Every structure is written in structure tokens, then in C-alpha cells.
Backbone bond lengths (Angstrom), bond angles and torsions (degrees), N, CA, C in turn:
res aa  C-N    CA-C-N  psi(-1)  N-CA   C-N-CA  omega(-1)  CA-C   N-CA-C  phi
1 X - - - 1.452 - - 1.530 109.14 -
2 X 1.318 115.08 135.94 1.458 120.37 178.19 1.525 110.60 -77.77
3 X 1.304 116.84 148.65 1.464 121.79 175.60 1.522 111.34 -92.95
4 X 1.338 116.85 6.95 1.461 123.41 176.36 1.523 107.42 -118.51
5 X 1.325 116.83 118.61 1.464 121.44 -175.49 1.526 109.59 -119.24
6 X 1.328 116.21 124.59 1.465 121.84 176.72 1.528 108.77 -93.32
7 X 1.319 116.73 134.37 1.459 122.06 175.07 1.526 106.81 -87.22
8 X 1.318 116.70 88.35 1.459 122.89 -174.28 1.523 109.54 -98.66
9 X 1.325 117.39 102.51 1.457 121.14 -177.58 1.522 112.86 -66.89
10 X 1.329 117.71 -19.42 1.463 121.18 179.18 1.526 111.45 -78.80
11 X 1.322 118.23 -12.35 1.458 121.84 -175.49 1.530 110.25 -138.72
12 X 1.336 116.49 56.10 1.457 120.39 -176.02 1.521 113.79 -83.76
13 X 1.313 117.41 -24.73 1.460 119.09 -174.35 1.519 110.36 78.98
14 X 1.321 116.02 -162.16 1.464 121.51 -177.47 1.528 110.56 -88.30
15 X 1.339 116.67 132.57 1.474 119.14 177.89 1.520 111.93 -84.68
16 X 1.319 115.22 166.06 1.462 121.72 165.61 1.525 104.75 -87.65
17 X 1.328 117.11 123.68 1.468 122.25 -175.98 1.519 109.08 -112.65
18 X 1.346 115.58 135.39 1.463 119.47 176.51 1.519 110.07 -152.36
19 X 1.311 115.58 165.48 1.456 122.99 176.37 1.530 108.69 -95.78
20 X 1.323 115.86 163.90 1.462 121.43 177.32 1.527 109.53 -64.58
21 X 1.333 115.75 137.31 1.458 120.01 174.96 1.527 108.71 -60.45
22 X 1.341 118.64 132.23 1.467 120.94 -176.64 1.527 113.87 -53.85
23 X 1.352 118.05 -35.40 1.465 119.77 -178.03 1.532 112.24 -72.86
24 X 1.345 118.16 -14.86 1.461 121.63 178.22 1.527 112.80 -100.86
25 X 1.336 117.68 -14.96 1.456 122.45 -175.62 1.530 111.93 -67.58
26 X 1.340 115.78 132.17 1.461 122.15 175.67 1.520 109.31 -105.53
27 X 1.364 116.89 -50.22 1.469 120.27 177.18 1.523 110.17 -157.78
28 X 1.328 115.76 158.75 1.452 121.24 178.33 1.515 112.15 81.77
29 X 1.325 115.46 -162.66 1.461 122.41 -178.52 1.527 108.62 -143.63
30 X 1.347 117.07 62.06 1.465 119.19 -175.29 1.529 113.21 -66.87
31 X 1.326 114.33 146.26 1.461 122.80 173.35 1.513 107.52 -113.91
32 X 1.333 116.63 137.76 1.460 122.00 -178.97 1.521 109.80 -114.88
33 X 1.321 116.35 134.54 1.461 123.00 175.23 1.523 107.26 -120.73
34 X 1.329 116.21 131.41 1.463 121.29 -177.71 1.519 110.27 -127.46
35 X 1.325 114.84 129.08 1.457 122.84 171.77 1.531 105.17 -111.97
36 X 1.323 116.90 95.25 1.468 121.49 -175.87 1.524 109.96 -83.57
37 X 1.315 115.23 138.08 1.457 121.96 174.83 1.519 107.99 -101.16
38 X 1.290 116.50 -167.80 1.458 121.23 -178.63 1.532 110.89 -63.02
39 X 1.326 114.46 151.99 1.457 119.79 171.61 1.523 107.60 -108.45
40 X 1.304 115.65 161.89 1.465 120.92 -178.01 1.520 108.95 -134.25
41 X 1.313 115.00 166.22 1.466 122.56 178.21 1.519 111.51 52.51
42 X 1.330 115.18 51.12 1.467 121.49 178.10 1.524 112.76 56.64
43 X 1.326 116.59 39.86 1.459 121.12 177.49 1.510 114.96 84.51
44 X 1.321 118.60 3.06 1.469 121.18 179.36 1.533 111.46 -74.09
45 X 1.338 117.47 -23.06 1.469 122.38 178.38 1.521 107.07 -124.13
46 X 1.337 116.65 119.61 1.466 120.92 177.21 1.516 109.05 -127.51
47 X 1.317 115.72 150.58 1.451 120.19 -178.60 1.513 110.19 -149.29
48 X 1.322 115.47 161.85 1.450 121.00 178.90 1.515 110.91 168.54
49 X 1.324 114.20 -162.20 1.462 121.98 177.11 1.520 106.80 -119.60
50 X 1.316 115.77 137.57 1.471 122.65 -176.44 1.505 108.88 -132.92
51 X 1.327 116.40 142.45 1.464 121.78 -179.80 1.520 108.79 -132.74
52 X 1.340 116.41 143.28 1.464 121.46 177.86 1.518 109.66 -137.85
53 X 1.338 115.36 140.16 1.461 121.35 173.65 1.533 107.97 -87.58
54 X 1.340 117.88 166.06 1.469 120.76 -175.25 1.529 114.47 -55.02
55 X 1.324 113.05 143.89 1.452 122.96 179.97 1.521 109.12 151.44
56 X 1.333 116.32 175.60 1.468 121.18 -178.60 1.519 110.47 -129.34
57 X 1.335 114.59 144.80 1.459 119.93 177.67 1.530 110.38 -147.99
58 X 1.336 114.83 158.84 1.459 120.67 173.58 1.521 108.08 -71.48
59 X 1.332 117.03 136.75 1.459 123.24 177.11 1.519 107.35 -120.15
60 X 1.327 115.77 117.93 1.461 121.71 -177.39 1.524 107.48 -130.89
61 X 1.312 117.13 116.47 1.466 121.12 -175.72 1.515 113.89 -85.95
62 X 1.307 119.13 -21.71 1.466 119.75 -177.25 1.526 109.82 59.86
63 X 1.320 117.20 -125.21 1.467 121.96 -179.23 1.526 112.21 -93.18
64 X 1.328 117.17 5.78 1.464 120.70 -175.84 1.518 112.59 -93.14
65 X 1.315 114.52 149.47 1.462 125.08 175.36 1.523 105.18 -108.77
66 X 1.345 118.44 133.79 1.463 120.70 177.70 1.518 110.92 -131.40
67 X 1.339 114.85 127.58 1.460 122.91 172.01 1.522 106.87 -103.72
68 X 1.348 116.76 135.44 1.464 122.09 179.46 1.523 109.92 -130.95
69 X 1.323 115.37 142.08 1.472 122.22 171.11 1.520 106.50 -128.27
70 X 1.349 116.89 119.32 1.459 121.23 -176.59 1.524 111.00 -80.46
71 X 1.324 115.12 123.81 1.461 122.24 176.93 1.524 111.45 -90.97
72 X 1.330 116.29 -30.11 1.459 123.52 -179.56 1.518 109.00 -150.78
73 X 1.333 116.86 157.44 1.448 122.28 167.57 1.515 116.95 91.67
74 X 1.346 113.46 -176.39 1.465 123.36 -179.11 1.523 107.97 -138.58
75 X 1.339 115.98 133.50 1.455 121.56 176.30 1.521 109.88 -131.89
76 X 1.326 114.46 161.71 1.463 121.81 172.57 1.522 106.34 -125.45
77 X 1.334 116.44 124.38 1.459 121.54 175.99 1.520 108.82 -109.90
78 X 1.316 115.76 130.43 1.454 121.02 178.01 1.520 108.42 -123.38
79 X 1.334 115.37 101.88 1.456 120.50 177.01 1.524 108.65 -71.16
80 X 1.349 117.15 143.00 1.465 120.73 178.78 1.523 110.47 -49.67
81 X 1.338 116.30 126.41 1.454 121.86 176.97 1.515 115.17 79.15
82 X 1.345 117.86 5.49 1.468 122.04 -177.72 1.525 110.11 -121.37
83 X 1.328 115.18 167.65 1.457 121.67 175.90 1.534 110.06 -76.64
84 X 1.352 117.41 150.06 1.467 120.26 176.55 1.532 111.39 -62.40
85 X 1.344 115.33 147.65 1.466 121.77 176.96 1.522 108.23 -128.57
86 X 1.332 115.93 137.32 1.467 122.51 -179.03 1.531 109.16 -98.48
87 X 1.341 115.95 136.92 1.461 122.54 174.83 1.518 108.01 -128.78
88 X 1.349 115.55 140.54 1.461 122.44 -176.42 1.522 111.11 -128.38
89 X 1.334 114.48 170.31 1.460 121.98 175.18 1.526 109.92 -41.73
90 X 1.334 116.26 130.12 1.462 121.94 179.89 1.516 114.09 95.62
91 X 1.342 117.44 -17.73 1.469 120.73 179.61 1.526 110.68 -80.14
92 X 1.323 114.71 150.18 1.460 122.71 174.32 1.522 108.26 -126.44
93 X 1.340 116.38 149.29 1.463 120.23 178.79 1.521 109.02 -157.86
94 X 1.338 114.74 165.75 1.459 121.80 177.04 1.518 109.03 -125.42
95 X 1.322 116.00 141.29 1.456 122.78 169.35 1.528 105.68 -111.47
96 X 1.308 115.18 117.15 1.459 122.06 -174.07 1.530 110.95 -82.30
97 X 1.344 117.69 160.39 1.459 120.21 175.32 1.535 110.32 -52.67
98 X 1.321 115.63 136.86 1.461 121.31 -178.10 1.515 113.72 93.51
99 X 1.347 118.02 -9.08 1.469 120.67 -179.97 1.526 110.31 -59.74
100 X 1.340 115.48 134.75 1.462 123.37 172.69 1.511 107.33 -137.13
101 X 1.310 116.59 135.89 1.460 119.33 178.59 1.517 111.70 -179.41
102 X 1.325 114.03 -164.39 1.467 122.50 178.88 1.521 108.30 -115.05
103 X 1.333 115.80 129.11 1.463 123.66 174.02 1.520 105.95 -102.00
104 X 1.331 117.17 116.18 1.462 121.70 178.19 1.517 108.40 -115.41
105 X 1.323 116.45 116.88 1.463 121.40 175.07 1.518 107.18 -87.74
106 X 1.332 115.85 114.17 1.459 122.16 -179.52 1.529 110.18 -86.91
107 X 1.338 116.77 -47.63 1.464 123.82 173.44 1.517 106.32 -124.00
108 X 1.329 117.44 140.04 1.464 120.91 -178.14 1.517 110.10 -39.83
109 X 1.325 115.12 127.01 1.458 122.16 -173.93 1.527 109.96 -113.22
110 X 1.322 114.93 145.18 1.469 122.08 171.43 1.508 106.42 -131.40
111 X 1.329 116.44 133.47 1.450 120.52 -177.12 1.517 111.25 -138.70
112 X 1.320 114.75 154.19 1.453 122.12 164.88 1.518 104.91 -92.60
113 X 1.317 117.43 134.28 1.448 120.88 179.98 1.533 111.08 -127.37
114 X 1.315 114.31 150.33 1.463 122.53 170.84 1.526 105.66 -134.44
115 X 1.327 116.08 119.17 1.461 121.49 -179.63 1.528 108.23 -114.30
116 X 1.319 115.13 129.44 1.455 121.67 177.36 1.515 107.67 -121.58
117 X 1.326 115.98 128.59 1.444 116.11 -179.77 1.452 116.60 -178.35
């Protein structure tokens, strides 16, 4: 196995597809597709590509840190007690441990993610 991994969107293979957990659903009927890559440090660091169709859900990071880079789409993130923020294709952001809020997919979104926790 190579220690250099290219995120090649033209050759992703089949994703794991699932619906939003009912206890996290806020509105709509979003579908999530995940193309997971290798994990490191005994699963403490995971990365891949994730896609979501429109809808809203609760986002709770707990003790995890997540970095995201949007490849496609538009989302609105509303951290508890804060004003909503819009992110679009090309934007990058981090959700720090303890983050709680609402993730609203406005236009189908695809992102590269790195989760540490």
C-alpha cells in the first residue's frame, strides 16, 4: 500500500449510502454518500469524500475535530447561539471539538473531510 493517496473524483468507486439518522434530522430527507479512505493512528484520524443532498440535520462534534473543503455545493452552518454562515464550493472550514449546530445543505454538497478524534 502506498503512503501517498490521491483524492481522484473520477475514480471513487461505490460509496456507502445512508439516510440521516431520525434523531438528527431537522428538515427534508437528505441522503449521504461516503467514500472513505484510509484511517491512521488506530482510527483516530479518518478522511474521505462525503456528499449530501438538500436537508438539515443536527451536527455535534463531541471530542472530534473536523476539517472540510467543499468541492461542490452550498451549505449553511449555524453554530448554537451564533448567526448562520454560508459556505460554497472552494471554501474550507474547521469544526472544533465541542461544536454543536445545524448543518443545512442548500445545494447538493461534496466535501473532502479529515476527522481527528
